mmCIF file of the N, C-alpha and C atoms, coordinates in Angstrom:
data_MODEL
# 
_entry.id   MODEL 
# 
loop_
_atom_site.group_PDB 
_atom_site.id 
_atom_site.type_symbol 
_atom_site.label_atom_id 
_atom_site.label_alt_id 
_atom_site.label_comp_id 
_atom_site.label_asym_id 
_atom_site.label_entity_id 
_atom_site.label_seq_id 
_atom_site.pdbx_PDB_ins_code 
_atom_site.Cartn_x 
_atom_site.Cartn_y 
_atom_site.Cartn_z 
_atom_site.occupancy 
_atom_site.B_iso_or_equiv 
_atom_site.pdbx_formal_charge 
_atom_site.auth_seq_id 
_atom_site.auth_comp_id 
_atom_site.auth_asym_id 
_atom_site.auth_atom_id 
_atom_site.pdbx_PDB_model_num 
ATOM 1   N N  . MET A 1 1  ? 192.459 96.824  -37.109 1.00 0.00 ? 1  MET A N  1 
ATOM 2   C CA . MET A 1 1  ? 191.560 97.700  -36.401 1.00 0.00 ? 1  MET A CA 1 
ATOM 3   C C  . MET A 1 1  ? 191.364 98.982  -37.143 1.00 0.00 ? 1  MET A C  1 
ATOM 4   N N  . THR A 1 2  ? 190.202 99.524  -36.992 1.00 0.00 ? 2  THR A N  1 
ATOM 5   C CA . THR A 1 2  ? 189.925 100.801 -37.673 1.00 0.00 ? 2  THR A CA 1 
ATOM 6   C C  . THR A 1 2  ? 190.561 101.959 -36.897 1.00 0.00 ? 2  THR A C  1 
ATOM 7   N N  . PRO A 1 3  ? 190.795 103.071 -37.594 1.00 0.00 ? 3  PRO A N  1 
ATOM 8   C CA . PRO A 1 3  ? 191.434 104.213 -36.893 1.00 0.00 ? 3  PRO A CA 1 
ATOM 9   C C  . PRO A 1 3  ? 190.598 104.713 -35.735 1.00 0.00 ? 3  PRO A C  1 
ATOM 10  N N  . SER A 1 4  ? 189.268 104.700 -35.868 1.00 0.00 ? 4  SER A N  1 
ATOM 11  C CA . SER A 1 4  ? 188.414 105.157 -34.759 1.00 0.00 ? 4  SER A CA 1 
ATOM 12  C C  . SER A 1 4  ? 188.519 104.223 -33.532 1.00 0.00 ? 4  SER A C  1 
ATOM 13  N N  . ALA A 1 5  ? 188.666 102.900 -33.763 1.00 0.00 ? 5  ALA A N  1 
ATOM 14  C CA . ALA A 1 5  ? 188.843 101.948 -32.637 1.00 0.00 ? 5  ALA A CA 1 
ATOM 15  C C  . ALA A 1 5  ? 190.174 102.197 -31.974 1.00 0.00 ? 5  ALA A C  1 
ATOM 16  N N  . LEU A 1 6  ? 191.213 102.445 -32.770 1.00 0.00 ? 6  LEU A N  1 
ATOM 17  C CA . LEU A 1 6  ? 192.526 102.704 -32.156 1.00 0.00 ? 6  LEU A CA 1 
ATOM 18  C C  . LEU A 1 6  ? 192.526 104.006 -31.319 1.00 0.00 ? 6  LEU A C  1 
ATOM 19  N N  . ILE A 1 7  ? 191.888 105.029 -31.816 1.00 0.00 ? 7  ILE A N  1 
ATOM 20  C CA . ILE A 1 7  ? 191.824 106.285 -31.104 1.00 0.00 ? 7  ILE A CA 1 
ATOM 21  C C  . ILE A 1 7  ? 191.053 106.106 -29.786 1.00 0.00 ? 7  ILE A C  1 
ATOM 22  N N  . LEU A 1 8  ? 189.954 105.404 -29.825 1.00 0.00 ? 8  LEU A N  1 
ATOM 23  C CA . LEU A 1 8  ? 189.149 105.130 -28.625 1.00 0.00 ? 8  LEU A CA 1 
ATOM 24  C C  . LEU A 1 8  ? 189.952 104.269 -27.617 1.00 0.00 ? 8  LEU A C  1 
ATOM 25  N N  . MET A 1 9  ? 190.733 103.297 -28.123 1.00 0.00 ? 9  MET A N  1 
ATOM 26  C CA . MET A 1 9  ? 191.546 102.474 -27.218 1.00 0.00 ? 9  MET A CA 1 
ATOM 27  C C  . MET A 1 9  ? 192.669 103.306 -26.596 1.00 0.00 ? 9  MET A C  1 
ATOM 28  N N  . VAL A 1 10 ? 193.304 104.172 -27.335 1.00 0.00 ? 10 VAL A N  1 
ATOM 29  C CA . VAL A 1 10 ? 194.375 105.009 -26.748 1.00 0.00 ? 10 VAL A CA 1 
ATOM 30  C C  . VAL A 1 10 ? 193.795 105.938 -25.713 1.00 0.00 ? 10 VAL A C  1 
ATOM 31  N N  . ILE A 1 11 ? 192.603 106.541 -25.978 1.00 0.00 ? 11 ILE A N  1 
ATOM 32  C CA . ILE A 1 11 ? 191.982 107.456 -25.045 1.00 0.00 ? 11 ILE A CA 1 
ATOM 33  C C  . ILE A 1 11 ? 191.618 106.707 -23.728 1.00 0.00 ? 11 ILE A C  1 
ATOM 34  N N  . SER A 1 12 ? 191.055 105.533 -23.868 1.00 0.00 ? 12 SER A N  1 
ATOM 35  C CA . SER A 1 12 ? 190.689 104.760 -22.682 1.00 0.00 ? 12 SER A CA 1 
ATOM 36  C C  . SER A 1 12 ? 191.903 104.324 -21.866 1.00 0.00 ? 12 SER A C  1 
ATOM 37  N N  . ILE A 1 13 ? 192.962 103.950 -22.566 1.00 0.00 ? 13 ILE A N  1 
ATOM 38  C CA . ILE A 1 13 ? 194.201 103.558 -21.847 1.00 0.00 ? 13 ILE A CA 1 
ATOM 39  C C  . ILE A 1 13 ? 194.778 104.761 -21.110 1.00 0.00 ? 13 ILE A C  1 
ATOM 40  N N  . LEU A 1 14 ? 194.754 105.910 -21.749 1.00 0.00 ? 14 LEU A N  1 
ATOM 41  C CA . LEU A 1 14 ? 195.286 107.138 -21.096 1.00 0.00 ? 14 LEU A CA 1 
ATOM 42  C C  . LEU A 1 14 ? 194.441 107.521 -19.868 1.00 0.00 ? 14 LEU A C  1 
ATOM 43  N N  . ILE A 1 15 ? 193.119 107.340 -19.975 1.00 0.00 ? 15 ILE A N  1 
ATOM 44  C CA . ILE A 1 15 ? 192.296 107.663 -18.804 1.00 0.00 ? 15 ILE A CA 1 
ATOM 45  C C  . ILE A 1 15 ? 192.575 106.691 -17.652 1.00 0.00 ? 15 ILE A C  1 
ATOM 46  N N  . LEU A 1 16 ? 192.659 105.388 -17.984 1.00 0.00 ? 16 LEU A N  1 
ATOM 47  C CA . LEU A 1 16 ? 192.921 104.425 -16.954 1.00 0.00 ? 16 LEU A CA 1 
ATOM 48  C C  . LEU A 1 16 ? 194.241 104.592 -16.276 1.00 0.00 ? 16 LEU A C  1 
ATOM 49  N N  . TRP A 1 17 ? 195.328 104.685 -17.054 1.00 0.00 ? 17 TRP A N  1 
ATOM 50  C CA . TRP A 1 17 ? 196.682 104.804 -16.480 1.00 0.00 ? 17 TRP A CA 1 
ATOM 51  C C  . TRP A 1 17 ? 196.853 106.176 -15.849 1.00 0.00 ? 17 TRP A C  1 
ATOM 52  N N  . GLY A 1 18 ? 196.212 107.211 -16.429 1.00 0.00 ? 18 GLY A N  1 
ATOM 53  C CA . GLY A 1 18 ? 196.357 108.563 -15.878 1.00 0.00 ? 18 GLY A CA 1 
ATOM 54  C C  . GLY A 1 18 ? 195.708 108.599 -14.516 1.00 0.00 ? 18 GLY A C  1 
ATOM 55  N N  . GLY A 1 19 ? 194.560 107.920 -14.343 1.00 0.00 ? 19 GLY A N  1 
ATOM 56  C CA . GLY A 1 19 ? 193.913 107.901 -13.012 1.00 0.00 ? 19 GLY A CA 1 
ATOM 57  C C  . GLY A 1 19 ? 194.755 107.129 -12.002 1.00 0.00 ? 19 GLY A C  1 
ATOM 58  N N  . LEU A 1 20 ? 195.387 106.075 -12.429 1.00 0.00 ? 20 LEU A N  1 
ATOM 59  C CA . LEU A 1 20 ? 196.258 105.363 -11.530 1.00 0.00 ? 20 LEU A CA 1 
ATOM 60  C C  . LEU A 1 20 ? 197.446 106.166 -11.111 1.00 0.00 ? 20 LEU A C  1 
ATOM 61  N N  . ILE A 1 21 ? 198.074 106.858 -12.039 1.00 0.00 ? 21 ILE A N  1 
ATOM 62  C CA . ILE A 1 21 ? 199.214 107.699 -11.707 1.00 0.00 ? 21 ILE A CA 1 
ATOM 63  C C  . ILE A 1 21 ? 198.795 108.853 -10.816 1.00 0.00 ? 21 ILE A C  1 
ATOM 64  N N  . ALA A 1 22 ? 197.645 109.417 -11.085 1.00 0.00 ? 22 ALA A N  1 
ATOM 65  C CA . ALA A 1 22 ? 197.162 110.548 -10.283 1.00 0.00 ? 22 ALA A CA 1 
ATOM 66  C C  . ALA A 1 22 ? 196.908 110.063 -8.808  1.00 0.00 ? 22 ALA A C  1 
ATOM 67  N N  . ALA A 1 23 ? 196.374 108.858 -8.666  1.00 0.00 ? 23 ALA A N  1 
ATOM 68  C CA . ALA A 1 23 ? 196.085 108.305 -7.351  1.00 0.00 ? 23 ALA A CA 1 
ATOM 69  C C  . ALA A 1 23 ? 197.388 108.052 -6.589  1.00 0.00 ? 23 ALA A C  1 
ATOM 70  N N  . ILE A 1 24 ? 198.392 107.526 -7.286  1.00 0.00 ? 24 ILE A N  1 
ATOM 71  C CA . ILE A 1 24 ? 199.692 107.253 -6.656  1.00 0.00 ? 24 ILE A CA 1 
ATOM 72  C C  . ILE A 1 24 ? 200.353 108.557 -6.220  1.00 0.00 ? 24 ILE A C  1 
ATOM 73  N N  . VAL A 1 25 ? 200.288 109.579 -7.072  1.00 0.00 ? 25 VAL A N  1 
ATOM 74  C CA . VAL A 1 25 ? 200.908 110.873 -6.721  1.00 0.00 ? 25 VAL A CA 1 
ATOM 75  C C  . VAL A 1 25 ? 200.167 111.476 -5.538  1.00 0.00 ? 25 VAL A C  1 
ATOM 76  N N  . ALA A 1 26 ? 198.818 111.394 -5.546  1.00 0.00 ? 26 ALA A N  1 
ATOM 77  C CA . ALA A 1 26 ? 198.104 111.950 -4.386  1.00 0.00 ? 26 ALA A CA 1 
ATOM 78  C C  . ALA A 1 26 ? 198.383 111.241 -3.095  1.00 0.00 ? 26 ALA A C  1 
ATOM 79  N N  . LEU A 1 27 ? 198.541 109.926 -3.167  1.00 0.00 ? 27 LEU A N  1 
ATOM 80  C CA . LEU A 1 27 ? 198.860 109.193 -1.928  1.00 0.00 ? 27 LEU A CA 1 
ATOM 81  C C  . LEU A 1 27 ? 200.300 109.477 -1.462  1.00 0.00 ? 27 LEU A C  1 
ATOM 82  N N  . ARG A 1 28 ? 201.201 109.715 -2.363  1.00 0.00 ? 28 ARG A N  1 
ATOM 83  C CA . ARG A 1 28 ? 202.560 110.006 -1.956  1.00 0.00 ? 28 ARG A CA 1 
ATOM 84  C C  . ARG A 1 28 ? 202.658 111.442 -1.352  1.00 0.00 ? 28 ARG A C  1 
ATOM 85  N N  . LEU A 1 29 ? 201.837 112.336 -1.834  1.00 0.00 ? 29 LEU A N  1 
ATOM 86  C CA . LEU A 1 29 ? 201.873 113.677 -1.235  1.00 0.00 ? 29 LEU A CA 1 
ATOM 87  C C  . LEU A 1 29 ? 201.236 113.755 0.145   1.00 0.00 ? 29 LEU A C  1 
ATOM 88  N N  . ARG A 1 30 ? 200.112 113.037 0.343   1.00 0.00 ? 30 ARG A N  1 
ATOM 89  C CA . ARG A 1 30 ? 199.406 113.031 1.613   1.00 0.00 ? 30 ARG A CA 1 
ATOM 90  C C  . ARG A 1 30 ? 199.033 111.594 1.971   1.00 0.00 ? 30 ARG A C  1 
ATOM 91  N N  . PRO A 1 31 ? 199.976 110.778 2.557   1.00 0.00 ? 31 PRO A N  1 
ATOM 92  C CA . PRO A 1 31 ? 199.769 109.366 2.790   1.00 0.00 ? 31 PRO A CA 1 
ATOM 93  C C  . PRO A 1 31 ? 198.764 109.121 3.944   1.00 0.00 ? 31 PRO A C  1 
ATOM 94  N N  . GLU A 1 32 ? 198.609 109.970 4.903   1.00 0.00 ? 32 GLU A N  1 
ATOM 95  C CA . GLU A 1 32 ? 197.764 109.685 6.074   1.00 0.00 ? 32 GLU A CA 1 
ATOM 96  C C  . GLU A 1 32 ? 196.855 110.902 6.321   1.00 0.00 ? 32 GLU A C  1 
ATOM 97  N N  . VAL A 1 33 ? 195.736 110.585 6.988   1.00 0.00 ? 33 VAL A N  1 
ATOM 98  C CA . VAL A 1 33 ? 194.795 111.619 7.375   1.00 0.00 ? 33 VAL A CA 1 
ATOM 99  C C  . VAL A 1 33 ? 195.332 112.343 8.596   1.00 0.00 ? 33 VAL A C  1 
ATOM 100 N N  . ASP A 1 34 ? 195.272 113.644 8.619   1.00 0.00 ? 34 ASP A N  1 
ATOM 101 C CA . ASP A 1 34 ? 195.795 114.424 9.740   1.00 0.00 ? 34 ASP A CA 1 
ATOM 102 C C  . ASP A 1 34 ? 194.878 114.287 10.992  1.00 0.00 ? 34 ASP A C  1 
ATOM 103 N N  . ALA A 1 35 ? 193.603 114.368 10.768  1.00 0.00 ? 35 ALA A N  1 
ATOM 104 C CA . ALA A 1 35 ? 192.659 114.319 11.894  1.00 0.00 ? 35 ALA A CA 1 
ATOM 105 C C  . ALA A 1 35 ? 191.448 113.497 11.481  1.00 0.00 ? 35 ALA A C  1 
ATOM 106 N N  . TYR A 1 36 ? 190.971 112.637 12.403  1.00 0.00 ? 36 TYR A N  1 
ATOM 107 C CA . TYR A 1 36 ? 189.831 111.827 12.137  1.00 0.00 ? 36 TYR A CA 1 
ATOM 108 C C  . TYR A 1 36 ? 188.581 112.500 12.750  1.00 0.00 ? 36 TYR A C  1 
ATOM 109 N N  . PRO A 1 37 ? 187.416 112.262 12.214  1.00 0.00 ? 37 PRO A N  1 
ATOM 110 C CA . PRO A 1 37 ? 186.197 112.831 12.828  1.00 0.00 ? 37 PRO A CA 1 
ATOM 111 C C  . PRO A 1 37 ? 185.936 112.159 14.157  1.00 0.00 ? 37 PRO A C  1 
ATOM 112 N N  . PRO A 1 38 ? 185.224 112.861 15.067  1.00 0.00 ? 38 PRO A N  1 
ATOM 113 C CA . PRO A 1 38 ? 184.897 112.266 16.379  1.00 0.00 ? 38 PRO A CA 1 
ATOM 114 C C  . PRO A 1 38 ? 184.008 111.030 16.241  1.00 0.00 ? 38 PRO A C  1 
ATOM 115 N N  . GLY A 1 39 ? 184.141 110.146 17.218  1.00 0.00 ? 39 GLY A N  1 
ATOM 116 C CA . GLY A 1 39 ? 183.337 108.950 17.253  1.00 0.00 ? 39 GLY A CA 1 
ATOM 117 C C  . GLY A 1 39 ? 183.980 107.745 16.625  1.00 0.00 ? 39 GLY A C  1 
ATOM 118 N N  . GLY A 1 40 ? 185.258 107.811 16.421  1.00 0.00 ? 40 GLY A N  1 
ATOM 119 C CA . GLY A 1 40 ? 185.952 106.672 15.812  1.00 0.00 ? 40 GLY A CA 1 
ATOM 120 C C  . GLY A 1 40 ? 186.396 105.685 16.830  1.00 0.00 ? 40 GLY A C  1 
ATOM 121 N N  . GLU A 1 41 ? 187.686 105.582 17.086  1.00 0.00 ? 41 GLU A N  1 
ATOM 122 C CA . GLU A 1 41 ? 188.205 104.657 18.028  1.00 0.00 ? 41 GLU A CA 1 
ATOM 123 C C  . GLU A 1 41 ? 187.824 105.035 19.490  1.00 0.00 ? 41 GLU A C  1 
ATOM 124 N N  . GLY A 1 42 ? 187.675 104.046 20.340  1.00 0.00 ? 42 GLY A N  1 
ATOM 125 C CA . GLY A 1 42 ? 187.395 104.324 21.753  1.00 0.00 ? 42 GLY A CA 1 
ATOM 126 C C  . GLY A 1 42 ? 185.901 104.383 22.072  1.00 0.00 ? 42 GLY A C  1 
ATOM 127 N N  . THR A 1 43 ? 185.017 104.383 21.139  1.00 0.00 ? 43 THR A N  1 
ATOM 128 C CA . THR A 1 43 ? 183.624 104.390 21.442  1.00 0.00 ? 43 THR A CA 1 
ATOM 129 C C  . THR A 1 43 ? 183.150 102.983 21.720  1.00 0.00 ? 43 THR A C  1 
ATOM 130 N N  . GLU A 1 44 ? 182.384 102.836 22.675  1.00 0.00 ? 44 GLU A N  1 
ATOM 131 C CA . GLU A 1 44 ? 181.920 101.495 23.103  1.00 0.00 ? 44 GLU A CA 1 
ATOM 132 C C  . GLU A 1 44 ? 180.581 101.248 22.449  1.00 0.00 ? 44 GLU A C  1 
ATOM 133 N N  . HIS A 1 45 ? 180.339 99.974  22.125  1.00 0.00 ? 45 HIS A N  1 
ATOM 134 C CA . HIS A 1 45 ? 179.070 99.561  21.565  1.00 0.00 ? 45 HIS A CA 1 
ATOM 135 C C  . HIS A 1 45 ? 178.069 99.353  22.724  1.00 0.00 ? 45 HIS A C  1 
ATOM 136 N N  . THR A 1 46 ? 176.881 99.930  22.586  1.00 0.00 ? 46 THR A N  1 
ATOM 137 C CA . THR A 1 46 ? 175.895 99.853  23.693  1.00 0.00 ? 46 THR A CA 1 
ATOM 138 C C  . THR A 1 46 ? 175.133 98.521  23.675  1.00 0.00 ? 46 THR A C  1 
ATOM 139 N N  . GLY A 1 47 ? 175.181 97.739  22.631  1.00 0.00 ? 47 GLY A N  1 
ATOM 140 C CA . GLY A 1 47 ? 174.545 96.486  22.566  1.00 0.00 ? 47 GLY A CA 1 
ATOM 141 C C  . GLY A 1 47 ? 173.078 96.562  22.114  1.00 0.00 ? 47 GLY A C  1 
ATOM 142 N N  . VAL A 1 48 ? 172.612 97.763  21.806  1.00 0.00 ? 48 VAL A N  1 
ATOM 143 C CA . VAL A 1 48 ? 171.223 97.915  21.363  1.00 0.00 ? 48 VAL A CA 1 
ATOM 144 C C  . VAL A 1 48 ? 171.133 97.597  19.891  1.00 0.00 ? 48 VAL A C  1 
ATOM 145 N N  . ILE A 1 49 ? 170.199 96.756  19.523  1.00 0.00 ? 49 ILE A N  1 
ATOM 146 C CA . ILE A 1 49 ? 169.987 96.450  18.127  1.00 0.00 ? 49 ILE A CA 1 
ATOM 147 C C  . ILE A 1 49 ? 168.867 97.288  17.574  1.00 0.00 ? 49 ILE A C  1 
ATOM 148 N N  . ILE A 1 50 ? 169.091 98.028  16.516  1.00 0.00 ? 50 ILE A N  1 
ATOM 149 C CA . ILE A 1 50 ? 168.087 98.912  15.920  1.00 0.00 ? 50 ILE A CA 1 
ATOM 150 C C  . ILE A 1 50 ? 167.370 98.108  14.847  1.00 0.00 ? 50 ILE A C  1 
ATOM 151 N N  . GLU A 1 51 ? 166.052 98.099  14.969  1.00 0.00 ? 51 GLU A N  1 
ATOM 152 C CA . GLU A 1 51 ? 165.231 97.372  13.986  1.00 0.00 ? 51 GLU A CA 1 
ATOM 153 C C  . GLU A 1 51 ? 164.404 98.377  13.223  1.00 0.00 ? 51 GLU A C  1 
ATOM 154 N N  . HIS A 1 52 ? 164.404 98.255  11.909  1.00 0.00 ? 52 HIS A N  1 
ATOM 155 C CA . HIS A 1 52 ? 163.607 99.156  11.050  1.00 0.00 ? 52 HIS A CA 1 
ATOM 156 C C  . HIS A 1 52 ? 162.467 98.420  10.420  1.00 0.00 ? 52 HIS A C  1 
ATOM 157 N N  . ASP A 1 53 ? 161.320 99.062  10.345  1.00 0.00 ? 53 ASP A N  1 
ATOM 158 C CA . ASP A 1 53 ? 160.188 98.459  9.631   1.00 0.00 ? 53 ASP A CA 1 
ATOM 159 C C  . ASP A 1 53 ? 160.387 98.621  8.133   1.00 0.00 ? 53 ASP A C  1 
ATOM 160 N N  . THR A 1 54 ? 160.320 97.569  7.393   1.00 0.00 ? 54 THR A N  1 
ATOM 161 C CA . THR A 1 54 ? 160.459 97.692  5.930   1.00 0.00 ? 54 THR A CA 1 
ATOM 162 C C  . THR A 1 54 ? 159.236 97.208  5.234   1.00 0.00 ? 54 THR A C  1 
# 
């Protein structure tokens, strides 16, 4: 492999694994959402079907 191909491979591997590690660290620091927006659980479906003209 050429040196430029190796450099590009190393950079892409660092970006990929760095993103994975950053996601794991972020999930370990804040694993759950503190508050959910209104309208989540407990809302009943009205049964009305919305049709759009396309």
